[in-house]
C-alpha positions as a Markdown table, in Angstrom:
| # | Residue | x | y | z |
|---|---|---|---|---|
| 1 | Unk | -24.6 | -43.2 | 12.0 |
| 2 | Unk | -27.0 | -46.1 | 11.6 |
| 3 | Unk | -30.4 | -46.1 | 9.9 |
| 4 | Unk | -32.8 | -48.9 | 10.5 |
| 5 | Unk | -36.1 | -50.1 | 9.1 |
| 6 | Unk | -37.4 | -52.2 | 12.1 |
| 7 | Unk | -39.9 | -54.3 | 10.3 |
| 8 | Unk | -37.2 | -55.6 | 7.9 |
| 9 | Unk | -34.2 | -55.4 | 10.2 |
| 10 | Unk | -32.2 | -53.6 | 7.5 |
| 11 | Unk | -29.6 | -51.1 | 8.8 |
| 12 | Unk | -27.2 | -48.8 | 7.1 |
| 13 | Unk | -23.7 | -48.2 | 8.5 |
| 14 | Unk | -20.3 | -49.8 | 8.6 |
| 15 | Unk | -20.6 | -51.1 | 12.2 |
| 16 | Unk | -24.1 | -52.4 | 11.7 |
| 17 | Unk | -23.0 | -54.4 | 8.6 |
| 18 | Unk | -19.4 | -55.2 | 9.6 |
| 19 | Unk | -19.6 | -59.0 | 9.0 |
| 20 | Unk | -20.9 | -58.7 | 5.5 |
| 21 | Unk | -18.7 | -55.7 | 4.7 |
| 22 | Unk | -15.6 | -57.7 | 5.9 |
| 23 | Unk | -16.7 | -60.7 | 3.8 |
| 24 | Unk | -17.0 | -58.5 | 0.7 |
| 25 | Unk | -13.5 | -57.0 | 1.4 |
| 26 | Unk | -12.2 | -60.6 | 1.3 |
| 27 | Unk | -14.1 | -61.4 | -1.8 |
| 28 | Unk | -12.7 | -58.4 | -3.6 |
| 29 | Unk | -9.2 | -59.4 | -2.5 |
| 30 | Unk | -9.8 | -62.6 | -4.5 |
| 31 | Unk | -11.0 | -60.5 | -7.5 |
| 32 | Unk | -7.8 | -58.6 | -7.4 |
| 33 | Unk | -5.7 | -61.7 | -7.1 |
| 34 | Unk | -7.3 | -63.0 | -10.4 |
| 35 | Unk | -5.8 | -60.0 | -12.2 |
| 36 | Unk | -2.5 | -60.1 | -10.3 |
| 37 | Unk | -1.7 | -63.6 | -11.7 |
| 38 | Unk | -1.1 | -61.9 | -15.1 |
| 39 | Unk | 0.7 | -58.7 | -14.2 |
| 40 | Unk | 4.3 | -60.0 | -14.4 |
| 41 | Unk | 4.0 | -63.3 | -16.2 |
| 42 | Unk | 1.9 | -62.4 | -19.2 |
| 43 | Unk | 4.1 | -59.7 | -20.8 |
| 44 | Unk | 7.1 | -62.1 | -20.5 |
| 45 | Unk | 5.0 | -64.9 | -22.0 |
| 46 | Unk | 4.2 | -62.8 | -25.0 |
| 47 | Unk | 7.9 | -62.2 | -25.6 |
| 48 | Unk | 9.6 | -65.4 | -24.5 |
| 49 | Unk | 7.0 | -68.1 | -25.4 |
| 50 | Unk | 4.9 | -66.6 | -28.2 |
| 51 | Unk | 7.6 | -64.5 | -29.7 |
| 52 | Unk | 5.5 | -61.4 | -30.4 |
| 53 | Unk | 8.0 | -58.8 | -31.5 |
| 54 | Unk | 5.6 | -55.9 | -32.1 |
| 55 | Unk | 4.5 | -54.2 | -28.9 |
| 56 | Unk | 1.0 | -53.5 | -30.3 |
| 57 | Unk | 0.5 | -57.3 | -30.9 |
| 58 | Unk | 1.8 | -58.2 | -27.5 |
| 59 | Unk | -0.6 | -55.8 | -25.8 |
| 60 | Unk | -3.7 | -57.3 | -27.5 |
| 61 | Unk | -4.5 | -59.1 | -24.2 |
| 62 | Unk | -4.7 | -55.8 | -22.4 |
| 63 | Unk | -7.0 | -54.4 | -25.1 |
| 64 | Unk | -9.2 | -57.5 | -24.9 |
| 65 | Unk | -9.4 | -57.3 | -21.1 |
| 66 | Unk | -10.0 | -53.6 | -21.0 |
| 67 | Unk | -12.7 | -53.4 | -23.6 |
| 68 | Unk | -14.6 | -56.4 | -22.2 |
| 69 | Unk | -14.3 | -55.2 | -18.7 |
| 70 | Unk | -15.5 | -51.7 | -19.6 |
| 71 | Unk | -18.6 | -53.0 | -21.4 |
| 72 | Unk | -19.4 | -55.5 | -18.6 |
| 73 | Unk | -19.1 | -52.7 | -16.0 |
| 74 | Unk | -21.9 | -50.8 | -17.8 |
| 75 | Unk | -24.2 | -53.8 | -17.8 |
| 76 | Unk | -23.2 | -54.9 | -14.2 |
| 77 | Unk | -25.0 | -51.9 | -12.7 |
| 78 | Unk | -28.2 | -52.4 | -14.7 |
| 79 | Unk | -28.2 | -56.1 | -14.0 |
| 80 | Unk | -27.7 | -55.6 | -10.3 |
| 81 | Unk | -30.6 | -53.2 | -10.1 |
| 82 | Unk | -32.8 | -55.6 | -12.0 |
| 83 | Unk | -31.9 | -58.9 | -10.6 |
| 84 | Unk | -30.0 | -58.1 | -7.4 |
| 85 | Unk | -26.3 | -57.8 | -6.5 |
| 86 | Unk | -25.6 | -61.4 | -5.4 |
| 87 | Unk | -26.6 | -63.2 | -8.7 |
| 88 | Unk | -24.3 | -60.8 | -10.6 |
| 89 | Unk | -21.5 | -61.5 | -8.2 |
| 90 | Unk | -21.9 | -65.3 | -8.5 |
| 91 | Unk | -22.1 | -65.2 | -12.3 |
| 92 | Unk | -18.8 | -63.3 | -12.4 |
| 93 | Unk | -17.1 | -66.0 | -10.4 |
| 94 | Unk | -18.5 | -68.8 | -12.6 |
| 95 | Unk | -17.0 | -67.0 | -15.6 |
| 96 | Unk | -13.6 | -66.8 | -13.9 |
| 97 | Unk | -13.2 | -70.6 | -13.5 |
| 98 | Unk | -11.7 | -71.4 | -16.9 |
| 99 | Unk | -9.3 | -68.4 | -17.0 |
| 100 | Unk | -6.2 | -69.9 | -15.3 |
| 101 | Unk | -6.7 | -73.1 | -17.2 |
| 102 | Unk | -6.7 | -71.3 | -20.6 |
| 103 | Unk | -3.5 | -69.5 | -19.6 |
| 104 | Unk | -1.8 | -72.7 | -18.6 |
| 105 | Unk | -2.8 | -74.7 | -21.7 |
| 106 | Unk | -2.7 | -71.9 | -24.4 |
| 107 | Unk | -1.0 | -73.3 | -27.5 |
| 108 | Unk | -1.4 | -70.0 | -29.3 |
| 109 | Unk | -1.8 | -66.3 | -28.5 |
| 110 | Unk | -5.5 | -66.4 | -29.4 |
| 111 | Unk | -6.1 | -68.5 | -26.3 |
| 112 | Unk | -4.6 | -65.9 | -24.1 |
| 113 | Unk | -6.8 | -63.2 | -25.7 |
| 114 | Unk | -9.8 | -65.5 | -25.1 |
| 115 | Unk | -8.8 | -65.9 | -21.4 |
| 116 | Unk | -8.6 | -62.1 | -21.0 |
| 117 | Unk | -12.1 | -61.7 | -22.5 |
| 118 | Unk | -13.4 | -64.0 | -19.8 |
| 119 | Unk | -11.2 | -62.2 | -17.2 |
| 120 | Unk | -12.6 | -58.9 | -18.3 |
| 121 | Unk | -16.2 | -60.2 | -17.8 |
| 122 | Unk | -15.2 | -61.6 | -14.4 |
| 123 | Unk | -13.6 | -58.4 | -13.2 |
| 124 | Unk | -16.5 | -56.2 | -14.5 |
| 125 | Unk | -19.2 | -58.3 | -12.8 |
| 126 | Unk | -17.4 | -59.0 | -9.5 |
| 127 | Unk | -15.5 | -55.8 | -8.8 |
| 128 | Unk | -18.4 | -53.6 | -9.9 |
| 129 | Unk | -20.7 | -55.5 | -7.7 |
| 130 | Unk | -18.5 | -55.5 | -4.6 |
| 131 | Unk | -18.3 | -51.7 | -5.0 |
| 132 | Unk | -22.0 | -51.3 | -5.3 |
| 133 | Unk | -22.7 | -53.6 | -2.3 |
| 134 | Unk | -20.3 | -51.8 | 0.0 |
| 135 | Unk | -21.9 | -48.4 | -1.0 |
| 136 | Unk | -25.3 | -50.0 | -0.2 |
| 137 | Unk | -24.2 | -51.2 | 3.2 |
| 138 | Unk | -22.4 | -48.2 | 4.7 |
| 139 | Unk | -24.7 | -45.3 | 3.7 |
| 140 | Unk | -23.5 | -41.8 | 2.9 |
| 141 | Unk | -21.3 | -40.9 | 5.9 |
| 142 | Unk | -18.5 | -43.5 | 5.4 |
| 143 | Unk | -18.5 | -43.8 | 1.6 |
| 144 | Unk | -14.9 | -42.8 | 1.1 |
| 145 | Unk | -13.7 | -45.2 | 3.8 |
| 146 | Unk | -15.7 | -48.0 | 2.3 |
| 147 | Unk | -14.2 | -47.4 | -1.2 |
| 148 | Unk | -10.8 | -47.2 | 0.4 |
| 149 | Unk | -11.2 | -50.7 | 2.0 |
| 150 | Unk | -12.7 | -52.1 | -1.2 |
| 151 | Unk | -9.9 | -50.9 | -3.5 |
| 152 | Unk | -7.2 | -51.6 | -1.0 |
| 153 | Unk | -8.2 | -55.2 | -0.7 |
| 154 | Unk | -8.2 | -55.7 | -4.5 |
| 155 | Unk | -4.9 | -54.0 | -5.2 |
| 156 | Unk | -3.0 | -55.3 | -2.2 |
| 157 | Unk | -4.0 | -58.8 | -3.3 |
| 158 | Unk | -3.1 | -57.9 | -6.9 |
| 159 | Unk | 0.4 | -56.8 | -5.7 |
| 160 | Unk | 1.0 | -59.8 | -3.5 |
| 161 | Unk | 0.0 | -62.2 | -6.3 |
| 162 | Unk | 2.1 | -60.3 | -8.9 |
| 163 | Unk | 5.1 | -60.7 | -6.6 |
| 164 | Unk | 4.3 | -64.3 | -5.8 |
| 165 | Unk | 3.9 | -65.3 | -9.5 |
| 166 | Unk | 7.1 | -63.4 | -10.4 |
| 167 | Unk | 9.0 | -65.4 | -7.7 |
| 168 | Unk | 7.4 | -68.7 | -8.8 |
| 169 | Unk | 8.2 | -68.0 | -12.5 |
| 170 | Unk | 11.8 | -67.2 | -11.6 |
| 171 | Unk | 12.2 | -70.6 | -10.1 |
| 172 | Unk | 9.7 | -72.9 | -11.9 |
| 173 | Unk | 9.2 | -71.2 | -15.3 |
| 174 | Unk | 6.4 | -69.0 | -16.8 |
| 175 | Unk | 3.9 | -71.9 | -17.0 |
| 176 | Unk | 2.0 | -73.7 | -15.4 |
| 177 | Unk | 2.9 | -73.1 | -11.7 |
| 178 | Unk | 2.3 | -69.3 | -11.5 |
| 179 | Unk | -1.3 | -69.8 | -12.5 |
| 180 | Unk | -2.2 | -72.3 | -9.8 |
| 181 | Unk | -2.9 | -69.4 | -7.6 |
| 182 | Unk | -5.7 | -68.3 | -10.0 |
| 183 | Unk | -7.3 | -71.7 | -9.8 |
| 184 | Unk | -7.5 | -71.4 | -6.0 |
| 185 | Unk | -8.8 | -67.8 | -6.1 |
| 186 | Unk | -11.6 | -68.6 | -8.5 |
| 187 | Unk | -12.8 | -71.6 | -6.4 |
| 188 | Unk | -12.7 | -69.6 | -3.1 |
| 189 | Unk | -14.4 | -66.6 | -4.7 |
| 190 | Unk | -17.2 | -68.7 | -6.1 |
| 191 | Unk | -17.7 | -70.6 | -2.8 |
| 192 | Unk | -17.8 | -67.5 | -0.6 |
| 193 | Unk | -20.1 | -65.5 | -3.0 |
| 194 | Unk | -22.6 | -68.4 | -3.4 |
| 195 | Unk | -22.7 | -69.5 | 0.2 |
| 196 | Unk | -22.0 | -66.6 | 2.5 |
| 197 | Unk | -22.6 | -63.2 | 0.7 |
| 198 | Unk | -26.1 | -61.7 | 1.3 |
| 199 | Unk | -28.2 | -59.5 | -1.0 |
| 200 | Unk | -27.8 | -55.7 | -0.4 |
| 201 | Unk | -30.3 | -54.2 | -2.8 |
| 202 | Unk | -32.8 | -53.4 | 0.0 |
| 203 | Unk | -30.2 | -51.3 | 1.7 |
| 204 | Unk | -30.1 | -49.0 | -1.3 |
| 205 | Unk | -33.9 | -48.8 | -1.3 |
| 206 | Unk | -33.8 | -47.8 | 2.4 |
| 207 | Unk | -31.3 | -45.0 | 1.7 |
| 208 | Unk | -33.4 | -43.9 | -1.3 |
| 209 | Unk | -36.5 | -43.7 | 0.9 |
| 210 | Unk | -34.8 | -41.1 | 3.1 |
| 211 | Unk | -32.9 | -39.3 | 0.3 |
| 212 | Unk | -33.6 | -35.6 | 0.1 |
| 213 | Unk | -35.7 | -34.3 | -2.8 |
| 214 | Unk | -33.6 | -33.6 | -5.8 |
| 215 | Unk | -32.7 | -29.9 | -6.5 |
| 216 | Unk | -32.2 | -30.6 | -10.2 |
| 217 | Unk | -34.2 | -32.8 | -12.7 |
| 218 | Unk | -30.8 | -34.4 | -13.6 |
| 219 | Unk | -30.7 | -36.0 | -10.2 |
| 220 | Unk | -34.3 | -37.3 | -10.0 |
| 221 | Unk | -34.6 | -40.9 | -9.1 |
| 222 | Unk | -36.7 | -41.8 | -12.2 |
| 223 | Unk | -34.2 | -41.7 | -15.0 |
| 224 | Unk | -33.6 | -44.0 | -17.9 |
| 225 | Unk | -30.2 | -45.7 | -18.4 |
| 226 | Unk | -29.5 | -43.4 | -21.4 |
| 227 | Unk | -30.2 | -40.3 | -19.3 |
| 228 | Unk | -27.9 | -41.6 | -16.6 |
| 229 | Unk | -25.1 | -42.3 | -19.1 |
| 230 | Unk | -25.4 | -38.8 | -20.5 |
| 231 | Unk | -25.4 | -37.1 | -17.0 |
| 232 | Unk | -22.4 | -39.2 | -15.8 |
| 233 | Unk | -20.4 | -38.8 | -19.0 |
| 234 | Unk | -21.1 | -35.2 | -20.0 |
| 235 | Unk | -23.7 | -33.1 | -18.3 |
| 236 | Unk | -22.8 | -33.2 | -14.6 |
| 237 | Unk | -19.4 | -31.5 | -14.1 |
| 238 | Unk | -18.3 | -33.6 | -11.2 |
| 239 | Unk | -19.4 | -36.9 | -12.7 |
| 240 | Unk | -17.9 | -36.2 | -16.2 |
| 241 | Unk | -14.6 | -35.0 | -14.7 |
| 242 | Unk | -14.4 | -38.1 | -12.6 |
| 243 | Unk | -15.2 | -40.3 | -15.7 |
| 244 | Unk | -12.3 | -38.8 | -17.7 |
| 245 | Unk | -9.9 | -39.0 | -14.8 |
| 246 | Unk | -10.8 | -42.6 | -14.3 |
| 247 | Unk | -10.1 | -43.3 | -18.0 |
| 248 | Unk | -6.7 | -41.7 | -17.8 |
| 249 | Unk | -5.9 | -43.4 | -14.5 |
| 250 | Unk | -6.4 | -46.9 | -16.1 |
| 251 | Unk | -4.6 | -45.8 | -19.2 |
| 252 | Unk | -1.7 | -45.4 | -16.8 |
| 253 | Unk | -2.3 | -48.8 | -15.4 |
| 254 | Unk | -2.3 | -50.4 | -18.9 |
| 255 | Unk | 1.1 | -48.7 | -19.4 |
| 256 | Unk | 2.4 | -50.2 | -16.1 |
| 257 | Unk | 1.0 | -53.6 | -16.9 |
| 258 | Unk | 2.0 | -53.9 | -20.5 |
| 259 | Unk | 5.0 | -51.6 | -21.1 |
| 260 | Unk | 6.9 | -51.2 | -17.9 |
| 261 | Unk | 7.9 | -54.9 | -17.6 |
| 262 | Unk | 9.2 | -54.8 | -21.2 |
| 263 | Unk | 11.1 | -51.5 | -20.5 |
| 264 | Unk | 12.7 | -53.0 | -17.4 |
| 265 | Unk | 13.6 | -56.2 | -19.2 |
| 266 | Unk | 15.2 | -54.2 | -22.0 |
| 267 | Unk | 17.5 | -52.6 | -19.5 |
| 268 | Unk | 18.6 | -56.1 | -18.2 |
| 269 | Unk | 16.5 | -56.5 | -15.1 |
| 270 | Unk | 15.9 | -60.1 | -13.9 |
| 271 | Unk | 12.4 | -61.6 | -13.8 |
| 272 | Unk | 12.5 | -61.5 | -10.0 |
| 273 | Unk | 13.4 | -57.8 | -9.9 |
| 274 | Unk | 10.7 | -57.0 | -12.5 |
| 275 | Unk | 8.3 | -58.9 | -10.2 |
| 276 | Unk | 9.3 | -56.6 | -7.3 |
| 277 | Unk | 8.7 | -53.5 | -9.4 |
| 278 | Unk | 5.5 | -54.9 | -10.7 |
| 279 | Unk | 4.2 | -55.5 | -7.2 |
| 280 | Unk | 5.5 | -52.3 | -5.6 |
| 281 | Unk | 3.2 | -49.9 | -7.4 |
| 282 | Unk | -0.1 | -51.7 | -6.7 |
| 283 | Unk | 1.0 | -52.5 | -3.1 |
| 284 | Unk | 1.5 | -48.8 | -2.3 |
| 285 | Unk | -1.7 | -48.0 | -4.2 |
| 286 | Unk | -3.6 | -50.7 | -2.3 |
| 287 | Unk | -2.4 | -49.9 | 1.2 |
| 288 | Unk | -2.6 | -46.2 | 0.6 |
| 289 | Unk | -6.3 | -46.3 | -0.1 |
| 290 | Unk | -6.9 | -47.4 | 3.5 |
| 291 | Unk | -5.9 | -43.8 | 4.4 |
| 292 | Unk | -7.0 | -41.8 | 1.3 |
| 293 | Unk | -10.6 | -43.1 | 1.3 |
| 294 | Unk | -11.0 | -42.0 | 4.9 |
| 295 | Unk | -9.2 | -38.8 | 4.2 |
| 296 | Unk | -11.5 | -37.8 | 1.4 |
| 297 | Unk | -14.4 | -38.1 | 3.9 |
| 298 | Unk | -12.6 | -35.5 | 6.0 |
| 299 | Unk | -11.2 | -33.0 | 3.5 |
| 300 | Unk | -13.3 | -33.5 | 0.4 |
| 301 | Unk | -12.8 | -35.2 | -2.9 |
| 302 | Unk | -11.6 | -32.6 | -5.5 |
| 303 | Unk | -8.2 | -31.6 | -4.3 |
| 304 | Unk | -7.1 | -35.2 | -3.5 |
| 305 | Unk | -8.0 | -36.2 | -7.1 |
| 306 | Unk | -6.2 | -33.2 | -8.6 |
| 307 | Unk | -3.1 | -33.8 | -6.6 |
| 308 | Unk | -3.1 | -37.6 | -7.3 |
| 309 | Unk | -3.3 | -37.1 | -11.1 |
| 310 | Unk | -0.4 | -34.7 | -11.1 |
| 311 | Unk | 1.7 | -36.9 | -8.9 |
| 312 | Unk | 1.0 | -39.8 | -11.2 |
| 313 | Unk | 2.2 | -37.7 | -14.1 |
| 314 | Unk | 5.5 | -36.9 | -12.3 |
| 315 | Unk | 6.0 | -40.6 | -11.4 |
| 316 | Unk | 5.5 | -41.8 | -15.0 |
| 317 | Unk | 7.9 | -39.1 | -16.2 |
| 318 | Unk | 10.5 | -40.5 | -13.7 |
| 319 | Unk | 10.1 | -44.0 | -15.2 |
| 320 | Unk | 10.9 | -42.5 | -18.6 |
| 321 | Unk | 14.0 | -40.8 | -17.2 |
| 322 | Unk | 15.2 | -43.7 | -15.1 |
| 323 | Unk | 17.6 | -46.5 | -16.1 |
| 324 | Unk | 18.3 | -48.2 | -12.7 |
| 325 | Unk | 16.3 | -50.3 | -10.2 |
| 326 | Unk | 16.4 | -47.7 | -7.4 |
| 327 | Unk | 15.0 | -44.9 | -9.6 |
| 328 | Unk | 12.3 | -47.1 | -11.0 |
| 329 | Unk | 11.4 | -48.3 | -7.5 |
| 330 | Unk | 11.0 | -44.7 | -6.4 |
| 331 | Unk | 8.8 | -43.9 | -9.4 |
| 332 | Unk | 6.6 | -47.0 | -8.6 |
| 333 | Unk | 6.2 | -45.8 | -5.0 |
| 334 | Unk | 5.2 | -42.3 | -6.2 |
| 335 | Unk | 2.8 | -43.8 | -8.8 |
| 336 | Unk | 1.2 | -45.9 | -6.1 |
| 337 | Unk | 0.7 | -42.9 | -3.8 |
| 338 | Unk | -0.8 | -40.8 | -6.6 |
| 339 | Unk | -3.2 | -43.6 | -7.7 |
| 340 | Unk | -4.2 | -44.2 | -4.0 |
| 341 | Unk | -5.2 | -40.5 | -3.8 |
| 342 | Unk | -7.4 | -40.8 | -6.9 |
| 343 | Unk | -8.9 | -44.3 | -7.1 |
| 344 | Unk | -11.3 | -44.6 | -4.1 |
| 345 | Unk | -12.0 | -40.9 | -4.2 |
| 346 | Unk | -13.4 | -41.0 | -7.8 |
| 347 | Unk | -15.8 | -43.8 | -6.7 |
| 348 | Unk | -16.8 | -41.7 | -3.7 |
| 349 | Unk | -17.7 | -38.8 | -6.1 |
| 350 | Unk | -20.0 | -41.1 | -8.0 |
| 351 | Unk | -21.7 | -42.2 | -4.8 |
| 352 | Unk | -22.0 | -38.6 | -3.6 |
| 353 | Unk | -23.7 | -37.3 | -6.6 |
| 354 | Unk | -25.8 | -40.2 | -8.0 |
| 355 | Unk | -29.3 | -40.8 | -6.5 |
| 356 | Unk | -29.5 | -44.1 | -4.7 |
| 357 | Unk | -32.2 | -45.3 | -7.1 |
| 358 | Unk | -29.8 | -45.1 | -10.1 |
| 359 | Unk | -26.4 | -45.1 | -8.3 |
| 360 | Unk | -25.6 | -48.7 | -9.4 |
| 361 | Unk | -26.0 | -47.7 | -13.1 |
| 362 | Unk | -24.0 | -44.5 | -12.6 |
| 363 | Unk | -21.2 | -46.7 | -11.1 |
| 364 | Unk | -21.4 | -48.9 | -14.2 |
| 365 | Unk | -21.2 | -45.9 | -16.6 |
| 366 | Unk | -18.2 | -44.5 | -14.7 |
| 367 | Unk | -16.4 | -47.9 | -14.7 |
| 368 | Unk | -17.2 | -48.2 | -18.4 |
| 369 | Unk | -15.1 | -45.0 | -18.9 |
| 370 | Unk | -12.5 | -45.9 | -16.4 |
| 371 | Unk | -11.8 | -49.4 | -17.6 |
| 372 | Unk | -12.0 | -48.4 | -21.2 |
| 373 | Unk | -8.7 | -46.8 | -20.3 |
| 374 | Unk | -7.1 | -50.2 | -20.3 |
| 375 | Unk | -7.9 | -50.6 | -24.0 |
| 376 | Unk | -7.1 | -47.0 | -25.0 |
| 377 | Unk | -3.8 | -47.1 | -23.0 |
| 378 | Unk | -2.7 | -50.5 | -24.5 |
| 379 | Unk | -3.5 | -49.3 | -28.1 |
| 380 | Unk | -1.9 | -45.9 | -27.6 |
| 381 | Unk | 1.2 | -47.2 | -25.8 |
| 382 | Unk | 1.7 | -50.1 | -28.2 |
| 383 | Unk | 1.4 | -47.9 | -31.3 |
| 384 | Unk | 3.8 | -45.3 | -29.9 |
| 385 | Unk | 6.2 | -47.9 | -28.7 |
| 386 | Unk | 6.3 | -49.6 | -32.1 |
| 387 | Unk | 6.7 | -46.3 | -34.0 |
| 388 | Unk | 9.0 | -44.3 | -31.6 |
| 389 | Unk | 10.2 | -46.6 | -28.8 |
| 390 | Unk | 9.1 | -47.5 | -25.3 |
| 391 | Unk | 10.3 | -44.2 | -23.7 |
| 392 | Unk | 8.2 | -42.0 | -26.0 |
| 393 | Unk | 5.1 | -44.0 | -25.1 |
| 394 | Unk | 5.8 | -43.4 | -21.4 |
| 395 | Unk | 6.4 | -39.7 | -21.9 |
| 396 | Unk | 3.1 | -39.3 | -23.8 |
| 397 | Unk | 1.1 | -41.0 | -21.1 |
| 398 | Unk | 2.8 | -38.7 | -18.5 |
| 399 | Unk | 1.7 | -35.6 | -20.4 |
| 400 | Unk | -1.9 | -36.9 | -20.8 |
| 401 | Unk | -2.1 | -37.6 | -17.1 |
| 402 | Unk | -1.0 | -34.0 | -16.2 |
| 403 | Unk | -3.7 | -32.6 | -18.6 |
| 404 | Unk | -6.3 | -34.8 | -16.9 |
| 405 | Unk | -5.4 | -33.5 | -13.5 |
| 406 | Unk | -5.9 | -29.9 | -14.8 |
| 407 | Unk | -9.3 | -30.8 | -16.1 |
| 408 | Unk | -10.3 | -32.0 | -12.7 |
| 409 | Unk | -9.0 | -28.8 | -11.1 |
| 410 | Unk | -11.0 | -26.6 | -13.4 |
| 411 | Unk | -14.2 | -28.6 | -14.0 |
| 412 | Unk | -15.1 | -30.7 | -10.9 |
| 413 | Unk | -17.0 | -29.2 | -8.0 |
| 414 | Unk | -16.6 | -30.5 | -4.5 |
| 415 | Unk | -19.1 | -33.3 | -3.9 |
| 416 | Unk | -18.7 | -34.3 | -0.3 |
| 417 | Unk | -21.5 | -32.7 | 1.7 |
| 418 | Unk | -19.3 | -31.7 | 4.7 |
| 419 | Unk | -15.6 | -31.4 | 3.6 |
């Protein structure tokens, strides 16, 4: 379905905005690639180059990234409402430019942490904005599909880059060659965003003009940012359930990013095999979202999220139980499937419930919670690994993920208007 304002030529719908939508998919692939350059190489750099023996210390880059990205997400929504989507996107790419250079030249671990602060800002501004822009363009009927494409692009590129950097590192060393990809991604992302991406804020205003009158004062269009944060985090059952599930989901990702490579290396796996495992989970996650986002538009959101969280819990438990490459590969595939069920569907829930006038800020609040999971997960996993070992950290996260799935099952209401 397409909605048009003739005097401005603005239309809602995937088909009507296919060129810009496709461009934004490509831009978000570059966003994901910026993160992928670190997934395999950085945990090994911490151990082999900087000789950080404590897991908590070696995971400080994940904490820096997660905390910075979470806070940036919150402001990205507000800034995109105030100044427009495109300026925020371009600013995010400008901040990305020094990241691979800092990783290449870092003489001390503090430089790596500084690079991840900048990477967190980059990811918060660019990824949040591509989400908001796609929601703006497609309107309500294809929201799950749009989020599936957005997240698939980012995480398939993350997986491909993780595998590529692992292969490069196995042949050329951990620095500098693996980070040359990041230099190319940052330059391409900035150029495409500055020269080809168009503003989408008027699309959101068009949808808001035709939005039905709110049935609850909580969902009125004229709300302060503080009120929106309270509604998204606590008051609305669907939004708050989605926020906690998002936090736990990225807590899992922090475990996969920071702990899994060290666990695999401790069992004698080569860098190349660790690279394959590091890429397998986000690859399945990425490609799976092409189906699960569309599926949530057909069957609804709640049950997919519940099933996905419980499947993630089982997959993480299998990592804890495993000692061989085939078992871990199976676990990574299952973890990718579970995450694919959850990730675009949670964003679709936010888009379903939030009024178009404050949806960008609601997305920012949700992503504050979700990406705060990186920091929480890195701290929790690092402390548990130092005190009780890597396997205990993995089991604890598996249990937390199962509890989160049960919270969704009992608290969230179905948000899709026609499941």
